[in-house]
C-alpha positions as a LaTeX table, in Angstrom:
\begin{tabular}{lrrr}
\hline
Residue & $x$ (\AA) & $y$ (\AA) & $z$ (\AA) \\
\hline
Met1 & $-12.48$ & $-40.97$ & $-41.35$ \\
Thr2 & $-9.08$ & $-39.58$ & $-43.49$ \\
Ala3 & $-9.49$ & $-38.21$ & $-46.07$ \\
Arg4 & $-8.38$ & $-40.25$ & $-49.18$ \\
Gln5 & $-5.07$ & $-39.41$ & $-50.36$ \\
Leu6 & $-4.64$ & $-38.95$ & $-54.41$ \\
Ser7 & $-2.61$ & $-41.29$ & $-56.73$ \\
Ser8 & $-0.41$ & $-39.67$ & $-59.08$ \\
Leu9 & $-2.88$ & $-41.04$ & $-61.65$ \\
Asp10 & $-5.16$ & $-39.24$ & $-60.03$ \\
Arg11 & $-3.70$ & $-35.68$ & $-59.69$ \\
Leu12 & $-2.56$ & $-36.77$ & $-63.76$ \\
Leu13 & $-6.25$ & $-36.76$ & $-64.61$ \\
Ser14 & $-8.02$ & $-34.12$ & $-62.55$ \\
Arg15 & $-5.28$ & $-31.82$ & $-64.45$ \\
Val16 & $-6.40$ & $-32.94$ & $-67.62$ \\
Asp17 & $-9.75$ & $-32.47$ & $-66.75$ \\
Asn18 & $-8.89$ & $-29.00$ & $-65.46$ \\
Ala19 & $-7.70$ & $-28.30$ & $-68.89$ \\
Leu20 & $-10.43$ & $-29.48$ & $-70.76$ \\
Arg21 & $-12.80$ & $-27.64$ & $-68.55$ \\
Thr22 & $-10.95$ & $-24.52$ & $-68.64$ \\
Leu23 & $-10.83$ & $-24.46$ & $-72.70$ \\
Thr24 & $-14.22$ & $-25.86$ & $-73.69$ \\
Pro25 & $-16.80$ & $-23.19$ & $-73.89$ \\
Gly26 & $-19.37$ & $-22.76$ & $-71.56$ \\
Thr27 & $-18.33$ & $-25.51$ & $-69.17$ \\
Thr28 & $-16.81$ & $-23.66$ & $-65.66$ \\
Arg29 & $-18.97$ & $-22.15$ & $-63.63$ \\
Ala30 & $-18.62$ & $-19.71$ & $-61.12$ \\
Glu31 & $-19.35$ & $-20.46$ & $-57.32$ \\
Arg32 & $-19.95$ & $-16.59$ & $-56.66$ \\
Gln33 & $-22.49$ & $-14.89$ & $-58.30$ \\
Asn34 & $-21.11$ & $-13.06$ & $-60.81$ \\
Pro35 & $-20.86$ & $-9.20$ & $-59.69$ \\
Ala36 & $-22.01$ & $-7.33$ & $-62.58$ \\
Pro37 & $-25.01$ & $-5.59$ & $-62.16$ \\
Val38 & $-28.21$ & $-6.66$ & $-63.93$ \\
Asn39 & $-28.89$ & $-3.66$ & $-65.45$ \\
Gly40 & $-25.39$ & $-2.60$ & $-66.15$ \\
Glu41 & $-25.72$ & $-0.87$ & $-69.29$ \\
Asp42 & $-27.29$ & 2.79 & $-69.20$ \\
Ala43 & $-27.31$ & 2.85 & $-72.87$ \\
Pro44 & $-26.40$ & 0.53 & $-75.27$ \\
Leu45 & $-22.93$ & 0.79 & $-76.64$ \\
Pro46 & $-22.16$ & 1.52 & $-80.01$ \\
Asp47 & $-20.93$ & $-1.24$ & $-82.34$ \\
Thr48 & $-17.18$ & $-0.05$ & $-82.01$ \\
Leu49 & $-17.47$ & 0.35 & $-78.35$ \\
Arg50 & $-18.67$ & $-2.99$ & $-77.82$ \\
Arg51 & $-15.92$ & $-4.58$ & $-80.28$ \\
His52 & $-13.71$ & $-3.09$ & $-78.19$ \\
Val53 & $-14.87$ & $-4.10$ & $-74.93$ \\
Ala54 & $-15.15$ & $-7.54$ & $-76.05$ \\
Gly55 & $-11.57$ & $-7.46$ & $-76.75$ \\
Leu56 & $-10.99$ & $-5.87$ & $-73.75$ \\
Met57 & $-12.56$ & $-8.87$ & $-71.85$ \\
Arg58 & $-11.25$ & $-11.34$ & $-74.09$ \\
Ile59 & $-7.64$ & $-10.09$ & $-72.79$ \\
Asn60 & $-8.78$ & $-11.03$ & $-69.60$ \\
His61 & $-10.66$ & $-14.31$ & $-69.99$ \\
Thr62 & $-7.20$ & $-15.49$ & $-71.53$ \\
Gly63 & $-5.73$ & $-14.15$ & $-68.41$ \\
Glu64 & $-7.56$ & $-16.57$ & $-66.33$ \\
Val65 & $-6.99$ & $-19.21$ & $-68.53$ \\
Cys66 & $-3.14$ & $-18.86$ & $-68.18$ \\
Ala67 & $-3.58$ & $-18.58$ & $-64.44$ \\
Gln68 & $-5.25$ & $-21.73$ & $-64.34$ \\
Ala69 & $-2.52$ & $-23.41$ & $-66.14$ \\
Leu70 & 0.28 & $-21.52$ & $-64.53$ \\
Tyr71 & $-1.34$ & $-22.85$ & $-61.03$ \\
Gln72 & $-1.93$ & $-26.42$ & $-62.09$ \\
Gly73 & 1.64 & $-26.54$ & $-63.66$ \\
Gln74 & 2.93 & $-25.24$ & $-60.49$ \\
Ala75 & 0.67 & $-27.76$ & $-58.23$ \\
Ser76 & 2.21 & $-30.49$ & $-60.45$ \\
Thr77 & 5.86 & $-29.83$ & $-59.29$ \\
Ala78 & 5.60 & $-28.25$ & $-55.73$ \\
Thr79 & 7.33 & $-30.09$ & $-53.02$ \\
Leu80 & 5.63 & $-29.44$ & $-50.06$ \\
Pro81 & 2.08 & $-30.50$ & $-49.65$ \\
His82 & 0.49 & $-27.19$ & $-48.37$ \\
Ala83 & 1.93 & $-25.84$ & $-51.43$ \\
Arg84 & 0.39 & $-27.76$ & $-54.05$ \\
His85 & $-2.86$ & $-27.30$ & $-51.75$ \\
Ala86 & $-2.04$ & $-23.43$ & $-51.86$ \\
Met87 & $-1.80$ & $-23.48$ & $-55.80$ \\
Glu88 & $-5.08$ & $-25.82$ & $-56.42$ \\
Glu89 & $-7.04$ & $-23.52$ & $-53.94$ \\
Ala90 & $-6.21$ & $-20.24$ & $-55.82$ \\
Ala91 & $-6.94$ & $-22.32$ & $-59.43$ \\
Arg92 & $-10.49$ & $-22.82$ & $-57.90$ \\
Glu93 & $-11.30$ & $-19.23$ & $-56.75$ \\
Glu94 & $-9.74$ & $-18.16$ & $-60.04$ \\
Glu95 & $-12.58$ & $-20.56$ & $-61.81$ \\
Asp96 & $-15.08$ & $-17.34$ & $-60.90$ \\
His97 & $-13.07$ & $-14.64$ & $-62.90$ \\
Leu98 & $-13.18$ & $-17.21$ & $-66.06$ \\
Ala99 & $-16.42$ & $-17.68$ & $-65.65$ \\
Trp100 & $-17.39$ & $-14.10$ & $-65.06$ \\
Cys101 & $-15.12$ & $-13.43$ & $-68.05$ \\
Glu102 & $-16.31$ & $-15.76$ & $-70.81$ \\
Asp103 & $-20.16$ & $-14.74$ & $-69.96$ \\
Arg104 & $-19.78$ & $-10.90$ & $-70.52$ \\
Ile105 & $-18.17$ & $-11.62$ & $-74.08$ \\
Leu106 & $-20.51$ & $-14.00$ & $-74.94$ \\
Glu107 & $-23.29$ & $-10.64$ & $-73.72$ \\
Leu108 & $-21.02$ & $-8.58$ & $-76.16$ \\
Gly109 & $-21.90$ & $-10.95$ & $-78.91$ \\
Ser110 & $-18.39$ & $-11.99$ & $-79.10$ \\
Val111 & $-16.25$ & $-15.27$ & $-78.62$ \\
Pro112 & $-13.35$ & $-16.49$ & $-76.42$ \\
Ser113 & $-9.48$ & $-15.99$ & $-78.25$ \\
His114 & $-8.70$ & $-18.63$ & $-80.75$ \\
Leu115 & $-5.34$ & $-18.55$ & $-79.07$ \\
Asn116 & $-6.44$ & $-20.11$ & $-75.52$ \\
Pro117 & $-5.04$ & $-23.50$ & $-76.12$ \\
Leu118 & $-1.87$ & $-21.82$ & $-77.19$ \\
Phe119 & $-1.76$ & $-19.93$ & $-74.19$ \\
Tyr120 & $-2.22$ & $-22.92$ & $-71.71$ \\
Ala121 & 0.38 & $-25.08$ & $-72.83$ \\
Ile122 & 2.79 & $-22.06$ & $-72.40$ \\
Ser123 & 1.64 & $-21.40$ & $-69.25$ \\
Tyr124 & 1.64 & $-24.61$ & $-67.91$ \\
Ala125 & 4.94 & $-25.17$ & $-69.00$ \\
Leu126 & 6.05 & $-21.83$ & $-67.43$ \\
Gly127 & 4.45 & $-22.65$ & $-63.89$ \\
Ala128 & 5.81 & $-26.51$ & $-63.87$ \\
Gly129 & 9.06 & $-24.79$ & $-64.51$ \\
Ala130 & 8.84 & $-22.15$ & $-61.34$ \\
Gly131 & 7.44 & $-25.10$ & $-58.71$ \\
Leu132 & 10.66 & $-27.09$ & $-59.82$ \\
Ala133 & 12.44 & $-24.51$ & $-58.92$ \\
Gly134 & 11.41 & $-24.60$ & $-55.44$ \\
Asp135 & 8.30 & $-23.13$ & $-53.52$ \\
Arg136 & 9.91 & $-20.01$ & $-52.41$ \\
Trp137 & 10.33 & $-19.33$ & $-56.25$ \\
Ser138 & 7.34 & $-20.59$ & $-57.28$ \\
Leu139 & 5.49 & $-18.60$ & $-54.58$ \\
Gly140 & 7.31 & $-15.56$ & $-55.44$ \\
Phe141 & 6.70 & $-15.91$ & $-59.59$ \\
Val142 & 2.67 & $-16.40$ & $-57.94$ \\
Ser143 & 2.90 & $-13.32$ & $-56.13$ \\
Glu144 & 4.77 & $-11.10$ & $-59.29$ \\
Thr145 & 2.20 & $-12.42$ & $-61.46$ \\
Glu146 & $-0.86$ & $-11.09$ & $-59.46$ \\
Gln147 & 0.77 & $-7.65$ & $-59.24$ \\
Gln148 & 1.21 & $-7.96$ & $-63.00$ \\
Val149 & $-2.27$ & $-8.98$ & $-63.70$ \\
Val150 & $-3.53$ & $-6.16$ & $-61.10$ \\
Arg151 & $-1.80$ & $-3.26$ & $-63.10$ \\
His152 & $-3.33$ & $-4.71$ & $-66.34$ \\
Leu153 & $-6.99$ & $-4.77$ & $-65.19$ \\
Glu154 & $-6.50$ & $-1.20$ & $-63.73$ \\
Asp155 & $-5.46$ & $-0.12$ & $-67.22$ \\
His156 & $-8.47$ & $-2.24$ & $-68.43$ \\
Leu157 & $-10.63$ & $-0.12$ & $-65.73$ \\
Thr158 & $-9.31$ & 3.19 & $-67.17$ \\
Arg159 & $-10.36$ & 2.00 & $-71.01$ \\
Leu160 & $-14.18$ & 1.18 & $-70.46$ \\
Pro161 & $-16.91$ & 3.05 & $-71.33$ \\
Asp162 & $-18.23$ & 4.56 & $-68.58$ \\
Asn163 & $-21.80$ & 3.80 & $-68.74$ \\
Asp164 & $-20.56$ & $-0.19$ & $-69.24$ \\
Leu165 & $-21.16$ & $-1.00$ & $-65.38$ \\
Arg166 & $-21.28$ & $-4.51$ & $-65.89$ \\
Ser167 & $-17.47$ & $-4.94$ & $-67.35$ \\
Arg168 & $-16.41$ & $-2.49$ & $-64.51$ \\
Ala169 & $-17.68$ & $-4.60$ & $-61.87$ \\
Ile170 & $-16.38$ & $-7.40$ & $-63.10$ \\
Leu171 & $-13.15$ & $-6.10$ & $-63.05$ \\
Thr172 & $-13.30$ & $-4.69$ & $-59.81$ \\
Gln173 & $-13.85$ & $-7.53$ & $-57.53$ \\
Met174 & $-10.95$ & $-9.36$ & $-60.06$ \\
Arg175 & $-8.40$ & $-6.55$ & $-59.31$ \\
Glu176 & $-9.58$ & $-6.86$ & $-55.48$ \\
Asp177 & $-8.96$ & $-10.97$ & $-55.16$ \\
Glu178 & $-5.75$ & $-10.67$ & $-57.69$ \\
Leu179 & $-4.52$ & $-8.37$ & $-54.77$ \\
Arg180 & $-5.53$ & $-10.76$ & $-52.11$ \\
His181 & $-3.02$ & $-13.46$ & $-53.90$ \\
Ala182 & $-0.10$ & $-11.61$ & $-54.78$ \\
Ile183 & $-0.24$ & $-10.31$ & $-50.92$ \\
Thr184 & $-1.22$ & $-13.92$ & $-49.55$ \\
Ala185 & 1.88 & $-15.75$ & $-51.62$ \\
Ser186 & 3.99 & $-12.85$ & $-50.95$ \\
Asp187 & 3.35 & $-13.09$ & $-47.03$ \\
Ala188 & 3.85 & $-17.17$ & $-47.40$ \\
Gly189 & 7.52 & $-16.49$ & $-48.21$ \\
Gly190 & 7.85 & $-16.08$ & $-51.74$ \\
Ala191 & 11.04 & $-15.02$ & $-52.91$ \\
Pro192 & 11.06 & $-11.26$ & $-55.19$ \\
Leu193 & 11.86 & $-12.52$ & $-58.70$ \\
Pro194 & 15.06 & $-11.38$ & $-60.57$ \\
Pro195 & 14.36 & $-7.95$ & $-62.75$ \\
Pro196 & 15.20 & $-10.14$ & $-66.14$ \\
Ile197 & 12.20 & $-12.88$ & $-65.10$ \\
Lys198 & 10.28 & $-10.15$ & $-64.47$ \\
Gly199 & 10.82 & $-8.85$ & $-67.71$ \\
Ala200 & 10.17 & $-11.46$ & $-69.75$ \\
Met201 & 7.01 & $-12.35$ & $-68.34$ \\
Ala202 & 5.76 & $-8.66$ & $-68.80$ \\
Leu203 & 7.14 & $-9.35$ & $-72.36$ \\
Met204 & 5.26 & $-12.30$ & $-72.75$ \\
Ser205 & 1.91 & $-10.80$ & $-71.24$ \\
Lys206 & 2.47 & $-7.68$ & $-74.21$ \\
Val207 & 2.06 & $-10.53$ & $-76.29$ \\
Met208 & $-1.01$ & $-12.23$ & $-75.48$ \\
Thr209 & $-2.77$ & $-8.75$ & $-74.94$ \\
Phe210 & $-1.80$ & $-7.89$ & $-78.29$ \\
Ser211 & $-3.21$ & $-11.02$ & $-80.11$ \\
Thr212 & $-6.05$ & $-12.15$ & $-77.96$ \\
Tyr213 & $-7.83$ & $-8.57$ & $-78.55$ \\
Arg214 & $-7.48$ & $-9.18$ & $-82.31$ \\
Leu215 & $-7.98$ & $-13.26$ & $-82.03$ \\
\hline
\end{tabular}
C-alpha cells in the first residue's frame, strides 16, 4: 500500500496542531527517556539558585518553542519534498527537548515563559521566509541556528550549579542533538549565511534570552 499524500489542508491542520501542542503546557510528550538522573541533585538548591536555574531552563524551553516554529515555517515553504520531510523530522526530534525542559521547569517550581506565543509567531515567519529563499538557504539557516544554539547551551552549562546534575544532563544531551542537526543540515547542502543575517539572528537570540529569563 502506498502512503496517503497529504493535502494542503491536511498540512495546514498539522501545523496548527503543532503550534497548539507546542504552546500548551503539558501536551508535548518526549519519545526518548529524559536523560536527567532520577536523583540528580546532591543537595537542595537555595531559593536564589533555584530561580536562576529555572530562568536558564525557561530560556532553553523558549528556544525549543522557536525551533518548532522555525522548522514548521520552513517545511511550509520548502520546495523539495525531501527538504520538507527533513524539516518535519527535525521538529519531531526537538519535541523531546521541549518536553525535557518543561519537566525541569516544573520541578523547579516555575512556569514556561509567557512570551512563547510571540516568539513562536516571529520564528515561524522567519522559517517560512528562509524556505521561500530556497532549500540551500533554508538548510543553511538550520545549520547556523543550531550552531548558535550549541554555543548558547555550552554557556548555560558553565552557569549551572555544580550539584544540579538533572539540568546538566538535559542540556548536555540537547547539545549533542543540536550539533548533529547542524552537521546534517550543512552536509545536506546548506549554504553559509551572510554575516549580517548571522548578526541579526544573534541579536534576536539576545532579546529572547534577556526577556524569557525574567518572564
